N, C-alpha and C positions, 0 to 999 in steps of 0.2 A: 506492500501501500504507499503511494507518494513515494514511489523508488526514485522521479524523477527528482521531487523535490532535494531528495535528501544529495544529487549530485549539485544539483543548484545553489544548496547551501555550499559544499565543497568548492565549485567555481569563486562563490562571492568570498571564499577564505574561513570558512569557517570549520572547525576539525572536527569533524563528528565519527566516531569511532565505531564499529559494529555493536557494540555492547551498547551504546547510549540508544540508539536507535532500535535494538530491540525492545529497549526500555519502554519508546517511547510508543511504539508497536503496542506492548503490555499495557499499557496503560490506556491507549485507543480501546482493544479490549476489553477493557473492563468500564468503557464510558466514562472517563475523567475529562474528556472533552465535553460533555451532553450535548455530542451533534450541532456542537455552536463554532464556526470558521473562528471567532473573537476568543471563545474557550483554545481550540486549538491553537492559536498561536501563542497565549501565553504559556500553555501548559510543553508545548515546542520545543520554545525557548529556555523554563526553566530546565526542561532535561540536557538538550542540545549544546545549550551555549554555557563556557565556563567564566565569562568574564566580560563585564559592562562593556569592556573596550571594543568587544567582536559585536554589540548589539545593533550597530548601523550596518555590519556586514548581516547581518541574520536579517535584518527589517529590508534591505534591496534585497535578498534571496528571497524572502516571503513577498514582497510585492512584485519581484517577475514574476515567480508562478501563480500564485496566485491571482492575478492584475483581473485578466480575460472572464475570470466566473462570475458571468449573471445571466438572470433569466433571461432567455431570448423572449423579444417582444413575443412572437408569433405563440409562441408557446405558455402562455400568460393569459390570451386573449380565447387559445381555446380553452384552457382550464375554466378559465370564470363564463365561458356560454354552457362548458358542459357540465359545470355544479348547476348553471342556471337551469338546464333543459331536465336534467336529473330530478331536481326541485319539482319540477313540474309534472314530470311521466311518473312520479311516484304518491303524486299533491292527491287530496283525499276531499281537498275544497274543492264545494261546488262550483265557486269560480273560475278555479283554474282550470277545470274541467272542461267548464264549459268555453272556455279561451276559443278565441276563432283560429280555425284551420289554419289560417293565411300566415300567422304570428308564425304557426307552429314551423310549415315550412318555411319559414324564413333564418326561423332559430336553425333548421338542422343545415341551412345552407351555408349559414356560417359558421359553423362546425366543422364542416368539409372545407371551406376555403380558407380558413383562418384568416378571413377579410374583417373580422366588426370593427365599425366606426364607433369609438367613446365620444359622448360629448363633451368638450375641454374647456376647460374656465381659463384665467389668468395665468399666465408664465406656462401656460403647457398642463397645469394641473386639470387634473379631470374628476368628472362627477363623484362624490363620493360613496354611493351606492355602488357603485364597479372597481376605483382603488383611490387611495386617496395622497396626498401632500403632505407634508409637517405634520401631519395628524398623527393617529392612532393605528390606521386602515393595517388590516396585514398584507399590502401589497399596497406599492408606490413608491416615491420618494420623499427623504428628507424630513420621516417623520420616525415614531417605534412604536414599537408593541411587542410587551412582554411575555406572547407570548411565541416571538421569532416575525419573520414574515417575508415578503418578494422585495426586493429593490427591482422596480420595474423605471426605466431610464435613467437619465442624469448621474452625475457622478455622488457617492458618498458620503453623508453629512452627520448621522451618529455612532462617529467615533468607531465605525466598523476596524474590523483588525486590518484590512488592505490598506484601508486611510491612516492609520494608524504606523501602519509600518510603511507608509508613503512620505509621512512627514519626515522622518529621519529625524527623532528627535536626540539622537545622539550620535550624530554624526560629529560634533564638535568635541569629541573626546577618542576618536580612531586611534590606534597604536600603530597601526602600519602605513601612517605618510613619511615617502621617503625623501622628499622634496625639499632638503634645506637643514634636516633629521641632522647626516651626521655632521653639523657646524655646532650643534647643540652638547652633540654627544663629546664631542672634541673636548669642550670647554668643563663639562660634567666630568670624563676623567682625572681634571685634575685632582679633585677628591681622594684621589689613590696613593697620593703624597701625602697623606693628614699625616703627621706625625704621631710616632707609638709613644706618648706620653708616660701610658700609664705598662705594668707589667715587669719582671726582673729581668734580665740580664744575663737570660740562663739559656741561647741560641748559640751557638756556635757561628761565628765569621767567617768563613774561610777565607775569603778573598784579603777580608780585612788582616788576616792571622798572616797571610803569604807577604801581605807590605811589609804589616811591621816586621815580620822575622825576618826579610830581604833588609832593611835597614838596620835591622840591629844585626850585620855580618854573619846574618845565618844562625843566631843564637835563638831557642825556637821561645814566640812570641803569641800569647792564645790572647784570641780577640774575642769578647764577647756582645751578643749583641742581643735587643729584645726579640721577641719571637714575631714575625710581619703576618697578624693577625688580622680575619677583616671584620670590624668592630663597625663599621658606617653605618646607621639606622637613619630612616630619612623618614620624614614625615610631609609629603605635598599635599595643602590643602587650597582649592583654587573653587574662586568665585565663578558662578555658575548663571549664565543668563542674566537680563536686563542689558545694562550696557558694554557688556562683555560680549555680548553675540556679534561684537564689529569686530570682536580681534579673536574668532572662534579658529581660525587656520596658523595663527600663529602660536598661540598657546596648545594646540596640536603638535604640532612641529617638538615644543616642549616636553608633553604628554609622553611623547613617541622616544623620544631621545632616553627619560627616567625610566621608559617602559623598559628601552633592552638594556638597559645597562646594567653590568652584572657583577658589578661592586660594589653592591651593596648587601650588606647581611639583613637589613630589614626594610622594605619599602610598604609603605601606607599609603592611601587616596582619601581624602575626605572633602567636603563641599559645604560652600556656605553661599549668603546672595546679600552682595555689597557691604555687609560689614557680620563678626564672629559674636552673635549674643550668648544665651542660656542655653541654645543648641545648636549642634553641627551634625552636619548631616554625611551619610555613608556611601549615599549617588546624587549624582547630579543634581536630579529634580529634590529640591529644597521644600517636601513636604514631610508633617508628621512622623506616616509611616515609616519612614528613612532618617528620623532625625536621632542620634544619643544627646545627652545632657552634655554639656561642654566641661562640666566638674569631673564626670565619670572619665572623659577624653584625659584630661588633665591627669587623675590617677593613676588612666591605663596605659602611659606614655610615660618613663625617668626624663629626668634632664639629659640625660645623652643623646637621646635622638635632636638632628638636626632639622628645624624647622623652614620648610618653606613656603611661605603666601604669595599665590598669584592672584594677584588682580589690579584694577584700575581703580582703587582705591579713592573713585568720585562717584556719591552721593551727597544727598542733603546732609548740612551740617548738623540739623537734630539727629540725625539718625546714628550721631557720632558721641551728641553733646546730653541727649538728652534721655532719661527711663521714658520708655513707649514711644522710643522714634523708632524702631523695625516698622517697617510698610509690609511684613511677612503677615498674613495671615496666622494665627496658633500662634506667632513669636509677641509675648507679652511684653520682653526686652524690660526687667526691672530695674535694671545698672544700665548706665548710659555706655555706646559701645568703648568707648577708647577707655572704660576701666576694663572690661575683657582683653584688647587688645594688648593692656600693659603683665595684665597678668600671665598670659602668653608668653609675653616677653622677657617677664622674671622667672617664670616657670621652668623656661627651655632656654640652658646656658645657650646655645647657638641658633638664632634667627634671623630670616632678612625676607624681605616682602619685592617681590618680584612684578615691575607696572609696564604692562604694555603699549601705555603711555608714554611717547619719548620723554626724556628728561628736560627735554628744550621747554616743554609744557608744562611744568610745572610750577611756575615760579604765578602763586595770584595773584601776583597786581597786572600780570597780563590775561588770567584764565583764570575766569572766577570758580572752576570746576576745580582746579588745584588748592582750592582751602585746606578741603579735606584728606587731600594728599599730605600736604604741609603738618597736620594734625598728627597724620600716623607716622611718618617720619620721622620726627621725632621720639616715638618711641622704640619703634624695629627700621632698622638701615634698610634702606630702599634703594634698589636698583633699577634702571630699564632692561625689557624682554629682547635684548639684545645680543651678539654674539659678546660683544665686548663688557655690556651691563652686567651679562653671566659670570663671566671669567672674575671680574670684580666680584659677584656674590659669592661665586665659589672661594677666594678667597677669606671671603671674611668667615665663611663656614669653616676652615682650616683655621682660622687664628684662635689661639689658647684660650683667649681674654677678647669676650666684646667689649 
């Protein structure tokens, strides 16, 4: 079942194993998709997709495979007339039985020719006795019926699976963008040079020993060094949505470079919108179902983690300075945003803010949006999202003391 969909997923770059595919088939056989394409969309994604970075690949494959699924107009016309005909033939109502023979013959002709004409209303919406638009009829376009229905004409507008996939809401966080990524990777590799500040010198430095012995006239002099262990732990926290949509491509390159980096002991991703308050989010959609308490976030990660915040730092000043200034529904923001940013800066020994807005536009005297940028810069070191800026940020993350 849906074997071609499996091939479409693989073409889109979603690595689906045979075990995962068989798990999906088992789930379908148990009715977990409820005979609904929308339910199938979410079921298949939960079983087959391993990372949110692949959600956009999945959406593309789903849209390509299922976009042509739509009930043919002729079939709908036939079905509606057939229902009417069957009701008429099975009716015991005297008025129906006495119906004009001419009407019966016409009805049969319509069934044979599939050429029934519907009475049309505004913008192509037809009589609600036959089908409806933007309402609750079981056939039509632009509406919703709790028992499900057939879309007739137009494009979907009720949040259908194909529409959801076609919107590609996860395209901003793909991890397979290649153009320009290697330049970011080159800057991130500087983190490999982090000094080994802790630990005993209990590992033989062979090159150092040979050099020291040679300088000592052949008399053995053993040199010890601290072990080269990968202890680098990174927290990448990204502003999602709103004004950041203008910088999706640039942020995607950074996200890809960090995702492909292999020299981190631990790498975790989190999201926020405009400013970090009492909640932080585990997915790009900043909604309550994806939220955890920022206080729990601080307890979960010790100060050894390097914190990298990515955002344009552009918002209304009240979002930073006032309690209740958050614009997101469900975010009560009992404390001003600046307090939470300061709390993060004090908790993590190494923290930087990466801004996709050019540093030339950070002067609040020339750019009114830079007022909040200036506020945040006084708390966390800020660098622009360019190769040079990223190199400077990496140097800051390397430093022993901020």
